[in-house]
Backbone as CSV, one residue per row, in Angstrom:
resi,resn,N_x,N_y,N_z,CA_x,CA_y,CA_z,C_x,C_y,C_z
1,MET,221.516,57.960,132.475,220.524,57.516,133.439,220.815,56.075,133.850
2,THR,220.523,55.810,135.086,220.699,54.446,135.563,219.457,53.613,135.241
3,THR,219.607,52.313,135.331,218.479,51.410,135.095,217.362,51.691,136.096
4,THR,217.711,51.946,137.328,216.719,52.255,138.363,215.956,53.530,138.023
5,GLU,216.666,54.552,137.564,216.005,55.808,137.181,215.054,55.604,136.006
6,ILE,215.474,54.819,135.037,214.628,54.539,133.873,213.385,53.766,134.295
7,GLU,213.567,52.747,135.146,212.419,51.978,135.629,211.441,52.853,136.414
8,ARG,211.968,53.754,137.248,211.122,54.674,138.018,210.357,55.604,137.079
9,MET,211.030,56.088,136.038,210.391,56.975,135.068,209.243,56.252,134.350
10,PHE,209.478,55.016,133.903,208.426,54.260,133.240,207.269,53.955,134.186
11,ALA,207.576,53.675,135.446,206.517,53.428,136.432,205.670,54.683,136.621
12,GLU,206.306,55.852,136.630,205.564,57.111,136.746,204.679,57.350,135.526
13,PHE,205.193,57.057,134.336,204.396,57.193,133.107,203.166,56.293,133.155
14,GLU,203.379,55.038,133.571,202.269,54.090,133.641,201.241,54.511,134.686
15,ALA,201.699,55.005,135.827,200.783,55.468,136.875,199.969,56.668,136.388
16,ALA,200.614,57.586,135.660,199.901,58.755,135.130,198.863,58.324,134.095
17,GLU,199.205,57.348,133.259,198.263,56.843,132.260,197.048,56.206,132.936
18,LYS,197.282,55.429,133.975,196.175,54.804,134.715,195.312,55.858,135.398
19,ALA,195.932,56.885,135.962,195.168,57.958,136.621,194.283,58.690,135.609
20,ARG,194.806,58.934,134.400,193.986,59.572,133.362,192.818,58.682,132.970
21,ALA,193.049,57.374,132.892,191.982,56.445,132.525,190.882,56.435,133.581
22,VAL,191.247,56.565,134.841,190.248,56.614,135.912,189.502,57.944,135.868
23,ALA,190.231,59.048,135.708,189.613,60.380,135.700,188.771,60.632,134.452
24,MET,189.185,60.043,133.323,188.495,60.252,132.043,188.320,58.893,131.366
25,PRO,187.344,58.117,131.795,187.223,56.739,131.313,186.763,56.591,129.863
26,ASP,186.219,57.650,129.270,185.729,57.524,127.896,185.938,58.852,127.156
27,GLU,185.662,58.830,125.842,185.852,60.028,125.012,184.997,61.190,125.477
28,LYS,183.758,60.915,125.833,182.854,62.001,126.250,183.412,62.725,127.468
29,THR,183.885,61.971,128.445,184.456,62.583,129.651,185.720,63.363,129.310
30,ALA,186.583,62.783,128.481,187.817,63.471,128.096,187.506,64.771,127.349
31,LEU,186.508,64.741,126.469,186.123,65.959,125.752,185.567,67.015,126.689
32,MET,184.829,66.616,127.705,184.294,67.583,128.665,185.429,68.233,129.461
33,VAL,186.437,67.448,129.829,187.599,68.002,130.534,188.325,68.987,129.619
34,MET,188.508,68.602,128.353,189.182,69.477,127.393,188.389,70.768,127.197
35,PHE,187.071,70.666,127.072,186.228,71.848,126.883,186.293,72.759,128.106
36,SER,186.279,72.176,129.300,186.365,72.979,130.523,187.690,73.737,130.589
37,ALA,188.783,73.068,130.219,190.090,73.732,130.217,190.117,74.853,129.181
38,TYR,189.562,74.600,128.002,189.478,75.607,126.933,188.686,76.829,127.418
39,GLN,187.542,76.591,128.039,186.726,77.699,128.552,187.474,78.475,129.623
40,ARG,188.161,77.766,130.517,188.894,78.435,131.588,190.024,79.291,131.029
41,LEU,190.725,78.794,130.031,191.785,79.590,129.417,191.212,80.847,128.768
42,LYS,190.034,80.753,128.177,189.396,81.943,127.615,189.021,82.921,128.732
43,GLU,188.575,82.402,129.874,188.277,83.263,131.026,189.535,83.957,131.542
44,LEU,190.688,83.344,131.313,191.966,83.913,131.745,192.569,84.862,130.710
45,GLY,191.815,85.171,129.654,192.266,86.178,128.703,192.688,85.681,127.340
46,PHE,192.640,84.385,127.097,192.991,83.869,125.782,191.802,83.960,124.837
47,ARG,192.108,84.063,123.538,191.093,84.077,122.487,191.503,83.090,121.405
48,GLU,190.574,82.760,120.511,190.877,81.855,119.416,192.012,82.430,118.570
49,ALA,192.893,81.554,118.103,194.096,81.970,117.386,193.800,82.766,116.118
50,ILE,192.673,82.541,115.475,192.379,83.279,114.236,192.231,84.768,114.480
51,TYR,192.039,85.176,115.736,191.891,86.600,116.065,193.192,87.252,116.510
52,CYS,194.324,86.566,116.358,195.609,87.123,116.774,195.997,88.292,115.876
53,PRO,196.947,89.128,116.346,197.445,90.208,115.489,198.086,89.635,114.224
54,LYS,197.887,90.310,113.117,198.417,89.824,111.827,199.547,90.722,111.317
55,ASP,200.134,91.530,112.210,201.165,92.486,111.805,202.566,92.114,112.288
56,GLY,202.756,90.853,112.709,204.060,90.413,113.189,204.271,90.595,114.676
57,THR,203.299,91.200,115.370,203.397,91.397,116.810,203.577,90.056,117.527
58,LEU,204.463,90.033,118.521,204.635,88.838,119.336,203.507,88.738,120.358
59,PHE,203.025,87.514,120.580,201.961,87.281,121.555,202.154,85.913,122.188
60,ASP,201.470,85.684,123.307,201.462,84.374,123.945,200.543,83.460,123.151
61,ALA,200.909,82.183,123.054,200.068,81.239,122.321,200.148,79.856,122.956
62,ILE,199.058,79.114,122.777,198.962,77.736,123.252,198.656,76.847,122.060
63,GLU,199.390,75.744,121.961,199.144,74.739,120.935,198.456,73.538,121.586
64,ALA,197.566,72.887,120.857,196.962,71.653,121.353,198.070,70.633,121.579
65,GLY,198.008,69.944,122.695,199.015,68.938,123.005,200.221,69.472,123.750
66,SER,200.253,70.769,124.014,201.372,71.371,124.720,200.949,71.738,126.137
67,THR,201.895,71.747,127.045,201.599,72.171,128.410,202.186,73.540,128.713
68,GLY,202.687,74.219,127.679,203.311,75.514,127.890,202.650,76.621,127.108
69,ILE,203.027,77.834,127.453,202.601,79.028,126.727,203.845,79.558,126.036
70,GLY,203.793,79.625,124.711,204.950,80.057,123.943,204.781,81.458,123.393
71,THR,205.885,82.016,122.919,205.871,83.295,122.230,205.704,83.020,120.746
72,CYS,204.741,83.705,120.136,204.350,83.387,118.763,204.113,84.679,117.985
73,ASN,204.133,84.563,116.664,203.701,85.667,115.807,203.052,85.079,114.554
74,TYR,202.212,85.889,113.922,201.622,85.516,112.638,202.425,86.212,111.563
75,TYR,202.716,85.509,110.464,203.451,86.106,109.352,202.636,85.946,108.074
76,GLY,202.833,86.850,107.142,202.163,86.769,105.846,200.795,87.431,105.864
77,GLU,200.133,87.302,104.732,198.797,87.868,104.575,197.749,86.856,104.998
78,TRP,196.824,87.276,105.825,195.725,86.414,106.251,194.833,86.111,105.058
79,PRO,194.389,84.914,104.832,194.612,83.700,105.624,195.715,82.801,105.067
80,ALA,196.523,83.321,104.152,197.541,82.492,103.493,198.843,82.389,104.282
81,GLY,198.981,83.157,105.365,200.213,83.120,106.155,200.238,81.960,107.120
82,GLY,200.940,82.148,108.215,201.030,81.096,109.223,201.611,81.636,110.515
83,TRP,201.862,80.741,111.446,202.366,81.102,112.765,203.748,80.524,112.981
84,HIS,204.558,81.246,113.738,205.864,80.772,114.185,205.930,80.897,115.697
85,MET,206.419,79.854,116.340,206.768,79.917,117.758,208.235,80.307,117.840
86,HIS,208.572,81.115,118.819,209.937,81.572,119.044,210.492,80.841,120.265
87,GLU,211.655,80.221,120.100,212.270,79.506,121.215,213.775,79.469,121.026
88,ALA,214.493,79.935,122.028,215.963,79.860,122.055,216.589,80.440,120.788
89,GLY,216.078,81.574,120.318,216.639,82.224,119.145,216.271,81.572,117.827
90,ASP,215.316,80.662,117.836,214.911,79.956,116.621,213.408,80.111,116.427
91,LEU,212.940,79.791,115.230,211.513,79.834,114.905,211.049,78.437,114.530
92,TRP,209.827,78.090,114.952,209.251,76.788,114.659,207.860,76.981,114.088
93,PRO,207.489,76.256,113.047,206.114,76.330,112.548,205.151,75.960,113.668
94,SER,204.023,76.629,113.693,203.079,76.408,114.781,201.649,76.391,114.253
95,ASN,200.775,75.848,115.048,199.350,75.878,114.763,198.620,76.098,116.088
96,PRO,198.720,77.325,116.627,198.137,77.577,117.942,196.610,77.509,117.902
97,ILE,196.034,77.209,119.063,194.582,77.223,119.177,194.086,78.452,119.925
98,LEU,194.962,79.028,120.780,194.582,80.201,121.570,195.733,81.200,121.611
99,TRP,195.405,82.476,121.792,196.422,83.520,121.904,195.964,84.561,122.907
100,ARG,196.901,85.369,123.394,196.614,86.558,124.210,197.784,87.522,124.037
101,PRO,197.556,88.807,124.280,198.674,89.767,124.204,199.763,89.395,125.212
102,LYS,200.993,89.783,124.934,202.120,89.481,125.812,201.916,90.010,127.218
103,SER,201.101,91.047,127.404,200.873,91.577,128.742,200.191,90.549,129.627
104,GLY,199.539,89.556,129.008,198.857,88.525,129.776,197.458,88.910,130.197
105,GLY,197.041,90.138,129.892,195.718,90.588,130.305,194.629,90.152,129.354
106,PRO,193.388,90.380,129.728,192.271,90.043,128.851,192.327,90.808,127.544
107,THR,191.777,90.235,126.515,191.782,90.866,125.194,190.513,91.630,124.961
Protein backbone atom coordinates (compact mmCIF):
# COMPACT_ATOMS: atom_id res chain seq x y z
CA MET A 1 0.00 0.00 0.00
CA THR A 2 1.11 3.50 -0.68
CA THR A 3 1.27 6.23 1.96
CA THR A 4 -1.65 7.97 0.26
CA GLU A 5 -3.76 4.80 0.38
CA ILE A 6 -2.97 4.30 4.07
CA GLU A 7 -3.83 7.92 4.87
CA ARG A 8 -7.12 7.61 2.95
CA MET A 9 -7.94 4.39 4.82
CA PHE A 10 -7.30 6.02 8.21
CA ALA A 11 -9.38 9.05 7.21
CA GLU A 12 -12.25 6.70 6.31
CA PHE A 13 -11.94 4.91 9.68
CA GLU A 14 -12.01 8.23 11.53
CA ALA A 15 -15.01 9.47 9.52
CA ALA A 16 -16.91 6.23 10.25
CA GLU A 17 -16.10 6.54 13.97
CA LYS A 18 -17.40 10.13 14.02
CA ALA A 19 -20.56 9.11 12.14
CA ARG A 20 -21.24 6.37 14.72
CA ALA A 21 -20.74 8.89 17.53
CA VAL A 22 -23.31 11.22 15.95
CA ALA A 23 -25.80 8.41 15.24
CA MET A 24 -25.33 6.76 18.66
CA PRO A 25 -24.10 9.41 21.09
CA ASP A 26 -24.49 7.31 24.25
CA GLU A 27 -24.80 3.71 25.51
CA LYS A 28 -28.59 3.81 25.66
CA THR A 29 -28.86 4.83 22.01
CA ALA A 30 -26.28 2.25 20.93
CA LEU A 31 -28.14 -0.48 22.84
CA MET A 32 -31.42 0.49 21.19
CA VAL A 33 -29.79 0.24 17.75
CA MET A 34 -28.33 -3.15 18.69
CA PHE A 35 -31.71 -4.37 20.00
CA SER A 36 -33.48 -3.20 16.83
CA ALA A 37 -30.97 -5.07 14.66
CA TYR A 38 -31.35 -8.19 16.84
CA GLN A 39 -35.15 -8.04 16.54
CA ARG A 40 -34.95 -7.52 12.77
CA LEU A 41 -32.66 -10.51 12.34
CA LYS A 42 -35.16 -12.62 14.30
CA GLU A 43 -37.91 -11.34 11.96
CA LEU A 44 -35.71 -12.54 9.08
CA GLY A 45 -35.70 -16.10 10.43
CA PHE A 46 -32.87 -16.22 12.95
CA ARG A 47 -33.30 -17.68 16.44
CA GLU A 48 -31.18 -17.67 19.59
CA ALA A 49 -28.10 -19.89 19.21
CA ILE A 50 -29.05 -22.17 22.12
CA TYR A 51 -31.89 -23.52 19.94
CA CYS A 52 -29.60 -24.63 17.09
CA PRO A 53 -29.48 -28.27 15.97
CA LYS A 54 -27.28 -30.36 18.27
CA ASP A 55 -26.66 -33.24 15.82
CA GLY A 56 -23.79 -31.73 13.80
CA THR A 57 -26.08 -30.22 11.15
CA LEU A 58 -24.59 -27.20 9.40
CA PHE A 59 -26.51 -23.94 9.80
CA ASP A 60 -26.10 -20.20 9.26
CA ALA A 61 -24.86 -18.31 12.31
CA ILE A 62 -24.07 -14.77 13.41
CA GLU A 63 -21.48 -13.86 16.02
CA ALA A 64 -21.57 -10.60 17.99
CA GLY A 65 -19.07 -8.20 16.46
CA SER A 66 -19.22 -9.79 13.02
CA THR A 67 -20.76 -8.37 9.87
CA GLY A 68 -21.13 -11.74 8.16
CA ILE A 69 -23.22 -14.87 8.29
CA GLY A 70 -21.06 -17.95 8.67
CA THR A 71 -21.57 -21.68 8.35
CA CYS A 72 -21.58 -23.27 11.78
CA ASN A 73 -22.33 -26.50 13.61
CA TYR A 74 -22.73 -27.57 17.23
CA TYR A 75 -20.55 -30.45 18.43
CA GLY A 76 -20.69 -32.57 21.58
CA GLU A 77 -23.42 -33.12 24.11
CA TRP A 78 -25.52 -30.12 25.11
CA PRO A 79 -24.64 -28.07 27.12
CA ALA A 80 -21.02 -29.25 27.41
CA GLY A 81 -20.25 -29.01 23.68
CA GLY A 82 -19.56 -25.96 21.58
CA TRP A 83 -19.77 -24.35 18.16
CA HIS A 84 -17.42 -24.34 15.19
CA MET A 85 -17.48 -21.92 12.28
CA HIS A 86 -16.44 -23.41 8.94
CA GLU A 87 -14.26 -21.29 6.65
CA ALA A 88 -11.95 -22.20 3.77
CA GLY A 89 -11.75 -25.87 4.78
CA ASP A 90 -10.94 -25.05 8.41
CA LEU A 91 -12.86 -24.91 11.69
CA TRP A 92 -12.80 -22.04 14.19
CA PRO A 93 -14.20 -21.95 17.73
CA SER A 94 -17.31 -19.83 17.79
CA ASN A 95 -19.84 -18.31 20.13
CA PRO A 96 -22.79 -17.43 17.90
CA ILE A 97 -25.71 -15.38 19.15
CA LEU A 98 -28.19 -16.30 16.38
CA TRP A 99 -28.75 -19.20 13.98
CA ARG A 100 -31.07 -20.26 11.14
CA PRO A 101 -31.29 -23.34 8.90
CA LYS A 102 -29.07 -23.24 5.80
CA SER A 103 -32.18 -22.79 3.65
CA GLY A 104 -32.37 -19.26 5.04
CA GLY A 105 -36.08 -19.59 5.79
CA PRO A 106 -37.89 -18.97 9.04
CA THR A 107 -37.46 -21.54 11.78
